Every structure is written in structure tokens, then in C-alpha cells.
C-alpha positions as CSV (number, residue, x, y, z in Angstrom):
1,M,0.0,0.0,0.0
2,E,1.2,3.5,-0.8
3,T,1.2,5.8,2.2
4,S,1.1,9.5,2.6
5,S,4.4,11.3,3.1
6,R,3.0,14.6,4.1
7,S,0.6,16.4,6.4
8,I,-3.0,15.6,6.1
9,A,-4.0,19.0,7.6
10,P,-5.6,20.3,4.3
11,L,-8.3,17.6,4.7
12,F,-9.2,18.8,8.2
13,K,-9.5,22.5,7.7
14,P,-13.0,23.9,8.4
15,F,-15.2,25.0,5.5
16,S,-18.0,27.6,5.7
17,L,-20.6,28.7,3.2
18,K,-23.7,30.7,4.0
19,N,-25.4,29.0,7.0
20,L,-23.2,25.9,6.7
21,T,-20.0,25.4,8.7
22,L,-18.2,22.0,8.3
23,P,-15.4,20.8,10.6
24,N,-13.4,19.4,7.7
25,R,-13.3,19.0,3.9
26,I,-14.6,15.4,3.7
27,V,-18.0,14.6,2.1
28,M,-19.8,11.3,1.9
29,A,-20.6,10.8,-1.8
30,P,-24.1,9.8,-2.7
31,M,-24.4,6.0,-3.3
32,T,-27.5,4.2,-4.3
33,R,-28.3,1.5,-1.7
34,A,-31.9,0.4,-2.6
35,K,-32.4,-0.5,1.1
36,S,-35.7,1.4,1.6
37,P,-38.7,-1.0,1.0
38,G,-41.6,0.9,-0.4
39,G,-39.4,4.0,-0.8
40,V,-39.4,4.6,3.0
41,P,-36.0,4.9,4.7
42,G,-36.1,2.9,8.0
43,P,-34.1,2.9,11.2
44,D,-31.4,0.9,9.6
45,V,-30.9,3.7,7.0
46,A,-30.7,6.3,9.8
47,A,-28.1,4.2,11.6
48,Y,-26.1,3.8,8.4
49,Y,-25.8,7.5,8.0
50,R,-25.3,8.2,11.7
51,R,-22.3,5.8,11.7
52,R,-20.5,7.9,9.0
53,A,-21.3,11.1,11.0
54,E,-19.8,9.5,14.1
55,G,-16.8,8.5,12.0
56,G,-16.0,12.1,11.4
57,V,-17.4,12.9,7.9
58,G,-17.9,16.6,7.6
59,L,-20.9,16.5,5.2
60,L,-23.1,13.5,4.2
61,V,-24.9,13.6,0.9
62,T,-27.5,10.9,0.9
63,E,-28.1,8.4,-1.8
64,G,-30.3,9.6,-4.7
65,T,-33.9,10.1,-3.6
66,F,-36.8,10.3,-6.0
67,V,-38.5,13.7,-6.2
68,G,-42.2,14.1,-6.3
69,H,-42.8,13.5,-10.0
70,I,-44.8,10.6,-11.6
71,A,-41.8,9.4,-13.6
72,A,-39.0,10.2,-11.2
73,G,-37.9,6.6,-10.4
74,F,-38.5,2.9,-11.0
75,D,-37.0,0.9,-8.1
76,P,-39.4,0.6,-5.2
77,N,-36.5,0.0,-2.8
78,I,-34.9,3.4,-3.6
79,P,-36.1,6.0,-1.1
80,R,-38.6,8.7,-2.1
81,F,-38.4,12.3,-1.0
82,Y,-42.2,12.9,-1.1
83,R,-45.2,11.8,0.9
84,D,-45.5,11.7,4.7
85,D,-44.2,8.1,5.2
86,A,-40.9,8.7,3.4
87,L,-40.4,12.2,4.8
88,A,-40.9,10.8,8.3
89,G,-38.2,8.3,7.6
90,W,-35.9,11.1,6.4
91,K,-36.7,13.1,9.5
92,R,-35.3,10.3,11.6
93,V,-32.2,10.2,9.5
94,V,-31.6,14.0,10.0
95,E,-32.1,13.6,13.8
96,E,-29.7,10.8,14.1
97,V,-27.0,12.5,12.0
98,H,-27.4,15.8,13.9
99,A,-27.3,13.9,17.2
100,A,-23.9,12.6,16.2
101,G,-22.7,16.1,15.4
102,G,-22.9,15.7,11.6
103,H,-24.3,17.6,8.7
104,I,-26.4,16.1,5.9
105,M,-28.1,17.0,2.6
106,P,-30.4,14.9,0.5
107,Q,-29.6,14.3,-3.2
108,L,-32.7,15.0,-5.2
109,W,-33.0,12.7,-8.2
110,H,-35.1,12.1,-11.3
111,V,-33.7,9.2,-13.4
112,G,-35.4,10.0,-16.7
113,V,-34.8,6.9,-19.0
114,A,-31.0,6.6,-18.3
115,H,-31.1,2.8,-18.1
116,G,-34.0,2.1,-20.4
117,Q,-35.0,-1.2,-18.7
118,H,-38.4,-0.2,-17.1
119,E,-41.8,0.1,-18.5
120,K,-43.5,1.9,-15.6
121,S,-42.3,4.1,-12.8
122,V,-43.2,3.4,-9.2
123,E,-46.1,5.8,-9.8
124,G,-47.2,3.9,-12.9
125,A,-45.9,6.4,-15.5
126,P,-43.9,5.7,-18.6
127,P,-40.2,6.7,-18.7
128,M,-39.7,10.3,-19.7
129,S,-36.8,12.2,-21.3
130,P,-36.1,15.3,-23.4
131,S,-36.5,13.5,-26.7
132,G,-37.7,10.0,-26.0
133,L,-34.1,8.6,-26.1
134,S,-32.2,6.7,-23.5
135,K,-28.9,7.2,-25.4
136,P,-28.1,8.5,-28.9
137,G,-30.1,6.7,-31.5
138,Q,-32.0,4.5,-29.0
139,P,-35.7,5.4,-28.6
140,D,-37.2,4.7,-25.2
141,G,-40.0,6.2,-23.2
142,V,-41.7,9.4,-24.2
143,A,-40.5,12.9,-25.0
144,M,-41.6,15.4,-22.3
145,T,-44.2,17.9,-23.0
146,Q,-44.1,21.4,-21.5
147,A,-46.6,20.2,-18.9
148,D,-44.3,17.3,-18.0
149,I,-41.3,19.7,-17.7
150,D,-43.3,22.0,-15.5
151,A,-44.4,19.2,-13.3
152,A,-40.8,17.9,-12.9
153,V,-39.6,21.3,-12.0
154,K,-42.3,21.6,-9.4
155,G,-41.4,18.1,-8.1
156,F,-37.8,19.2,-7.4
157,G,-39.1,22.4,-5.7
158,D,-41.5,20.5,-3.5
159,S,-38.8,18.1,-2.4
160,A,-36.3,20.9,-1.8
161,E,-38.8,22.7,0.4
162,A,-39.4,19.5,2.4
163,A,-35.7,19.3,3.0
164,V,-35.8,22.7,4.7
165,E,-38.8,21.8,6.8
166,L,-37.1,18.5,7.9
167,G,-34.0,20.3,9.1
168,F,-31.5,19.2,6.5
169,D,-28.4,21.4,6.0
170,G,-28.8,22.0,2.3
171,V,-29.7,20.1,-0.9
172,E,-27.9,18.5,-3.8
173,L,-29.5,18.2,-7.2
174,H,-28.4,15.2,-9.3
175,G,-27.5,16.7,-12.7
176,A,-24.9,14.0,-13.7
177,H,-24.4,10.5,-15.2
178,G,-27.0,10.6,-17.9
179,Y,-30.1,11.0,-15.6
180,L,-32.9,13.4,-16.4
181,I,-31.3,16.8,-15.8
182,D,-28.1,15.5,-17.6
183,Q,-30.2,14.2,-20.5
184,F,-31.2,17.7,-21.1
185,F,-27.6,18.9,-20.9
186,W,-26.3,16.2,-23.3
187,E,-26.8,16.7,-27.0
188,G,-26.8,13.0,-27.5
189,T,-30.2,12.7,-25.7
190,N,-31.5,16.2,-26.2
191,Q,-32.7,16.6,-29.8
192,R,-35.3,19.2,-29.0
193,T,-36.0,22.1,-31.3
194,D,-37.8,24.3,-28.7
195,G,-36.2,26.5,-26.1
196,Y,-34.8,23.5,-24.2
197,G,-32.6,22.3,-27.0
198,G,-29.9,23.5,-29.4
199,S,-26.8,25.2,-28.1
200,I,-25.0,24.2,-25.0
201,Q,-26.4,27.2,-23.2
202,A,-30.0,26.4,-24.4
203,R,-29.6,22.8,-23.1
204,T,-29.1,24.1,-19.6
205,R,-32.6,25.7,-19.5
206,F,-34.3,22.7,-17.8
207,G,-31.5,22.6,-15.1
208,V,-31.6,26.4,-14.8
209,E,-35.4,26.3,-14.2
210,I,-35.0,23.6,-11.5
211,V,-32.2,25.6,-9.8
212,Q,-34.3,28.7,-9.9
213,E,-37.4,27.0,-8.5
214,V,-35.4,25.2,-5.8
215,R,-33.7,28.5,-4.8
216,R,-37.1,30.2,-4.6
217,R,-38.3,27.5,-2.3
218,I,-35.3,27.2,0.0
219,G,-34.4,30.9,0.3
220,P,-31.0,32.7,-0.3
221,D,-29.0,31.2,2.7
222,F,-29.7,27.5,2.3
223,P,-26.8,25.8,0.4
224,L,-27.5,24.4,-3.0
225,I,-25.2,21.8,-4.6
226,L,-25.4,20.7,-8.2
227,R,-23.7,17.4,-9.2
228,I,-22.4,17.4,-12.7
229,A,-20.3,15.1,-14.9
230,Q,-18.9,14.8,-18.4
231,W,-19.3,11.0,-18.5
232,K,-22.6,9.1,-18.7
233,L,-23.6,5.7,-17.6
234,Q,-24.7,5.2,-21.2
235,D,-21.3,6.3,-22.6
236,Y,-18.1,6.8,-20.4
237,A,-16.5,8.7,-23.2
238,A,-19.3,11.3,-23.6
239,R,-18.5,14.9,-23.0
240,L,-20.7,18.0,-22.6
241,A,-17.7,20.3,-23.1
242,Q,-14.7,19.7,-25.4
243,T,-12.9,22.9,-24.3
244,P,-12.7,25.2,-21.3
245,H,-14.7,27.8,-23.2
246,E,-17.5,25.3,-23.8
247,L,-17.5,24.3,-20.1
248,E,-17.7,28.0,-19.2
249,Q,-20.7,28.4,-21.5
250,F,-22.4,25.5,-19.8
251,L,-21.7,26.6,-16.2
252,K,-22.5,30.3,-16.4
253,P,-26.3,29.9,-16.6
254,L,-26.3,27.5,-13.7
255,V,-24.2,29.9,-11.6
256,D,-26.6,32.8,-12.5
257,A,-29.5,30.6,-11.5
258,G,-28.2,30.1,-8.0
259,V,-25.9,27.1,-7.6
260,D,-23.6,27.5,-4.6
261,I,-21.3,24.5,-5.0
262,F,-20.6,22.2,-8.0
263,H,-20.0,18.5,-7.2
264,C,-17.8,17.5,-10.1
265,S,-17.9,13.8,-10.7
266,Q,-15.0,12.0,-12.3
267,R,-14.2,8.3,-12.3
268,R,-10.6,9.1,-11.3
269,F,-10.1,12.4,-9.7
270,W,-6.5,12.7,-10.7
271,E,-7.1,12.8,-14.4
272,P,-6.7,16.2,-16.1
273,E,-9.9,17.4,-17.7
274,F,-8.4,19.2,-20.7
275,P,-5.0,19.0,-22.5
276,D,-2.1,21.3,-21.4
277,S,-3.3,21.6,-17.8
278,T,-3.2,19.3,-14.7
279,L,-6.5,20.7,-13.5
280,N,-9.2,18.1,-13.0
281,F,-12.9,18.6,-13.6
282,A,-13.5,20.2,-10.2
283,G,-10.4,22.4,-10.7
284,W,-11.6,23.7,-14.0
285,T,-15.1,24.3,-12.7
286,K,-13.8,26.4,-9.8
287,K,-11.4,28.3,-12.0
288,L,-14.2,29.2,-14.5
289,T,-16.9,30.0,-12.0
290,G,-15.2,31.1,-8.8
291,K,-17.6,28.8,-7.0
292,P,-16.5,26.2,-4.4
293,T,-16.3,22.7,-5.9
294,I,-16.3,19.1,-4.6
295,T,-14.0,16.6,-6.3
296,V,-14.7,12.9,-6.3
297,G,-13.5,9.7,-8.0
298,S,-11.6,6.7,-6.6
299,V,-10.1,8.5,-3.6
300,T,-7.7,6.1,-1.8
301,L,-8.8,3.3,-4.1
302,S,-6.7,1.7,-6.9
303,E,-9.6,1.0,-9.2
304,E,-12.5,3.1,-10.5
305,F,-16.0,2.0,-9.5
306,M,-17.1,0.0,-12.5
307,T,-13.9,-2.0,-12.5
308,T,-14.4,-3.1,-8.9
309,F,-18.0,-4.0,-9.6
310,Q,-16.9,-6.4,-12.3
311,S,-14.0,-8.0,-10.3
312,D,-13.8,-10.4,-7.4
313,E,-10.6,-8.8,-6.3
314,P,-10.7,-5.9,-3.9
315,A,-9.7,-2.4,-4.8
316,S,-6.5,-1.8,-2.8
317,V,-5.8,1.3,-0.7
318,T,-3.7,4.0,-2.3
319,G,-2.0,7.2,-1.1
320,I,-3.4,10.7,-1.1
321,D,-0.4,12.9,-1.6
322,D,-1.7,14.2,-5.0
323,L,-5.1,14.9,-3.4
324,L,-3.6,16.8,-0.6
325,D,-1.4,18.8,-2.9
326,R,-4.4,19.8,-5.0
327,L,-6.5,20.6,-2.0
328,E,-3.7,22.8,-0.5
329,R,-3.4,24.6,-3.9
330,E,-7.2,25.3,-3.5
331,E,-7.8,23.6,-6.9
332,F,-11.1,22.5,-5.2
333,D,-12.6,22.9,-1.8
334,L,-14.1,19.6,-0.7
335,V,-13.4,15.9,-1.3
336,A,-16.1,13.3,-1.7
337,I,-15.4,9.7,-0.6
338,G,-17.7,6.9,-1.8
339,R,-16.8,3.2,-1.7
340,A,-14.0,3.7,0.8
341,L,-16.7,4.9,3.3
342,L,-18.6,1.6,2.8
343,S,-15.5,-0.3,3.9
344,N,-14.4,2.3,6.5
345,P,-17.3,4.2,8.1
346,D,-14.8,6.0,10.2
347,W,-12.5,6.9,7.3
348,P,-11.9,10.4,8.5
349,R,-11.0,9.4,12.1
350,Q,-8.7,6.7,10.8
351,V,-6.9,9.0,8.4
352,Q,-6.6,11.7,11.0
353,N,-5.3,9.5,13.8
354,G,-3.3,6.8,12.0
355,G,-2.9,7.7,8.4
356,L,-3.9,5.2,5.7
357,A,-2.4,2.0,7.3
358,G,-5.6,0.9,9.0
359,L,-8.0,1.4,6.0
360,K,-9.7,-1.7,4.7
361,A,-9.8,-2.4,0.9
362,F,-13.2,-2.1,-0.7
363,R,-14.9,-5.3,-1.8
364,K,-17.9,-5.4,-4.1
365,E,-19.8,-7.5,-1.6
366,E,-20.2,-4.4,0.5
367,L,-22.6,-3.0,-2.0
368,A,-25.2,-5.5,-0.8
369,Q,-24.8,-4.5,2.8
370,L,-26.1,-1.6,4.8
371,T,-23.6,-1.4,7.7
């Protein structure tokens, strides 16, 4: 195992934004667990998140939760963020995390037709997307009407307002990985000829309307994170922006709409986003917008996530010198940890007290567990 040869202090500096003050720069990345029968998170889900708060994670971002729209999601075991039964479950989660001294935000999610394997949503609706495509050239589901778009925007707003009422510390919108918001962003799935399609700026309109509605519902001081990515589950090589200029054109409308923090998803955080620069995706996003960013992607793991899912071998633990160097240079502001927190619920405490030596390797079997 590679170990760190330098101070880990950059990871443990406090971070403040609006009404949010975190004790360190460590974020729990959202990870789908599908452990909420009927869409209702139970006491085991609350205990799962509390364990990571007790382990020293500065900010927990929950697994994706379906917003209140008829076509938002298809798996009945993935939690909802609407209706009293599910919201009562999330209230318990918030209380447990806060009792452990932690901070938590829900990730609000609409899957669109990203996977194209379902006929009906949990609410009985057909899959919906910008143009009735699950990926370029593959028809699936139905193209959204203006009424469908308006209802989806409202669904995000309703769920965000519920997050405030339940006592969460902010909200994150899932705008990445080929799900609904990202399907509007991506030219490969957005072939619309109305005001929601066309140029890279025009394709942000749906996301902008969601951000604006969420901001209206949550007020000016409640932190709002948007998760974005170049790659898609449908196509790892896909890119929204080929150049920094295109990325700036994409980001500016979202900044103007009210995004506070961009959560910049990469499969490997250390990879440069564009030629002739070592900046990663989070680094470029911060440089172009001036907004705080979260980096994510195989932190302290030797293999990116899809590789480990397909292998019986564990992903071994790796060092974090490069991560610490980038954080100290303020290339980005926060660091999201995913799979390593499944293996090591107290990842922050271990790293702070004993370095990397005590960390366990991630095994894919842990995806089936809620511990």
C-alpha cells in the first residue's frame, strides 16, 4: 500500500458557506443503496448515515432520492423524498446525524430513462426524457411535453422545500451521469427544437429552471449543490464540453440561477480534464466560475468503481499525496469519498489518527450490505 508522506492537515480545515460550517473537507458521496422498501428509509438507513457522522465525515450527501414527479424513479426500494411516510423516515435520518454532530443533505434525483429497462415508474408512469431517447439513436419512453417539464420542476421544488422543513443542512441536485437533468444537458439525448434544445447554453434551460425553483423554495441562505459530470452511464467517453470555453458556457447559466457548489464527478479524480493543464474537472469548474467545488473519483482506491463491480478482487488502498497537494493549492474545496466509506465508516477518524495504514480495501460484496 502506498502511504502519505506529508501532512493531512488540508483535509481537516473547516469550511464555511452561507449557513453551513463544516469541521473538515470530507464529504460522503451519494451512493444508491436500494435498502428502503416501499421507498421509505427505515431505522437501519438512519443508523447507516449516523455511523458515518460518528466516523467524522464533515458532510453527508444521501443516496439519490426520487423527487415528487410521476416518472422520477422505478425501483421501489430506492427512497422517495415525497409523501409523509418517506419524509418521516428522512426526519429520523436527520435527527440521528445531527445527534452525532454531523451535517447532511439529500440528493434529489429524477432518473429519466437513463437505463431504459423499465416500462413503468413506481407511480405507474412511462419513462420520460427530453426527446424519448435513453442514449443517442436509442428510442425509449416518451418525450416530455411542456406540462411534463413544469411538473418535474415543481417536483424538485416540492422536495427541496421539504428538505428545509425537515432540518437538512442544504440540498444537492443530481445533474450528472445521464439521468434526467443531464439528459437535457447532453446533446446525445436532447434533440429538442424548442427553447430546451440546441446550443450548450440552451440545453441548460431545464436545469436552470430547476435551480431557480429550488432557490425560490429554500431561500437565499440554504446551500444548494449541483452534481455534474462529463461522462454518462450510457457512454463513459461522452463529454458535454470539449474545451474550457464550452465548459464556461455550460456553467455560467447555472451559476446565475443560484448554484452555490458544484459537485464534479470523475471516475478518477487525478485525471486532467483538458490537455495542457493538470486541473481536474473540479479544478476547471472552480477556475471558470469562482464557486466552491467538490472533487470525487476513486479517492484512496486503486480501481474506479465499474472495474471493482466487475472484479472479485478488492480495490486496494492507495495514497493521497496528490489529493492533498491539489487541496492545498485550492484547486477544489471539498473531497467526496464513496466506496472507501462503505468499507471504512470512520475513514476520517482513521486517516486523521493513524494515516492510511488501517484502512480496509473495498470489496464489491459491501454494496449489498447496509452497515
